[in-house]
N, C-alpha and C positions, 0 to 999 in steps of 0.2 A: 319687908324684904324686897330688895331690888337687885338687878343685875342678872347675869347668867349663872347657871349652876357652876360651882367650883369643882374642879377635879377632872378626871378623864371623861371625855364624852362617852355616853353609853351606846350611841348609834351614830353612824356617819350621817351627816346632814347638817342643817343649820339649827341653831338653838336661839330662840328669841323670847323676850318677855312678852306677855300679853299686854295689851294697852291698858291704860289707867282704869277703864271701866271694870276690869277684873281685879282691881286691887282695893283694899279697904284699910281703914285706919282703926286704931283702938284695939278691939278684941281680935281683929284679924291680922295683926302685925306678925303673928307667929304662923303665917300661912303664905304660901307662894304657889303660883302656877307658871309653868314654863312649857312652851311648845317646841317640838322638834319635828322637822319634816325630813325624814330620811330619804336618801336617793331612791329607795324602793317604793316610795309613794306612801300615802296615808299620813296620819298625824299622831304624834305621841304627846300626851299631856303628862308632864312630870308634876306630881302633887307633893308638896313639901309642907310639913308642919301639922297644925291641928285642923281636923275637919269636923266641924260641929254645926249647930244650928245657925251660927253666924256666917260660917265660911262655906258650908255645903252649897248654898245657892250660887256662889261664885263658880264653883266647880261645874254645876249644872249649866250656868250661863256660858261658860267656856266651851263645854261639849256641844251645846246647842249652836253656838256661833260656828264651830268647825263643821258640824253636820249641815247647817244651812248654807255654808260656803261651798258645799259639794263634796266634803270628805266622805269616802265610802269605807274607810278603814280607820278606826279610832282605837288607839292603845292608851290605856290609863296605867301609868307607872306609879304604883303606890309605895315604893320602897322608902320614900322620905316622910311618910305619914307618922307623926309622933303621937297623935291622939286621934281616936276614931270614935264618934258617938253613933248611936243607932240611926241618927239622921244621916250620917255618912252612908250607911248601908242602904237606907231608903233612896238616897240620891243615886247610888250606883244602879239600883233597880230602875229608877226613872230614866237614867241615861240609856240603859239597855232598851227600854220601851221606845224612847225617842229615836234611837238608832234604827230600830225595827221599822218605825214609821218612815224613815228616810232610806230604807233598804240598804243600811250600812251595817258593817260588822264592828262589834266592840270586843276588845280583849283586855282583860285586867292582868297585868304582869307584876311580879315581885311585890305582892302585898306584904306590908310590914307585919310584924308579930301583933301589933296593936289592932290592925285591921282584921287579921285572922281570928284573934280572940273575940272581938265583938261579933263577928260573923258567926262564930260558934255559939256564943251566948244567946243570940237571937235566932238560932237555927236557920241561918241563911248562908251557909258555907257555899252553896251552889251559886250564889251571887258572885263570889270572887273566883270560884273554880270553873265557872261556866255552867250553863244549864245542863241538867242531866238529860240523857237521851230519853225520848218518850218510849215507854215499854211496849206499847201497842204496835209500833211501827215494825219492829223486827218480827214479832209474832205474826202480823198480818201478811208479811211477805212470804214467810215460810208456809203459811196456810194456803197459798195460791200455787202450789206445785202441780196441780192437776190430778193428784191422787184422790181417790174416792173411798 
């Protein structure tokens, strides 16, 4: 798959193909990654096609590239994902950890039904919905009111 996404742009900004290091032939021809740099800053990675054991490393490499280039806000748009393996979910976890190491924020938007279904099957819905708040934090703050 090559070229820019067809249709109405999702966000104001520029849309570009990633360089050839993020493309693959054969099994990955049903896969595409496109970047968008909205005027508000950050980077949006639009993921299109099948994300499996062959293509998930391409997604991870693209996210790593953007984070190492200094992006502090990374948005993964998964609306175009037509197939999602458990490896895809694992890659999303890896991207979140990688972003934490770069002190960057990651947001997953518009996960396709395929992504939501696999996340549910592997009990990892929090991966696409964002991490759940830590229960101890709210309780600890309430406990420090000064009452005895």
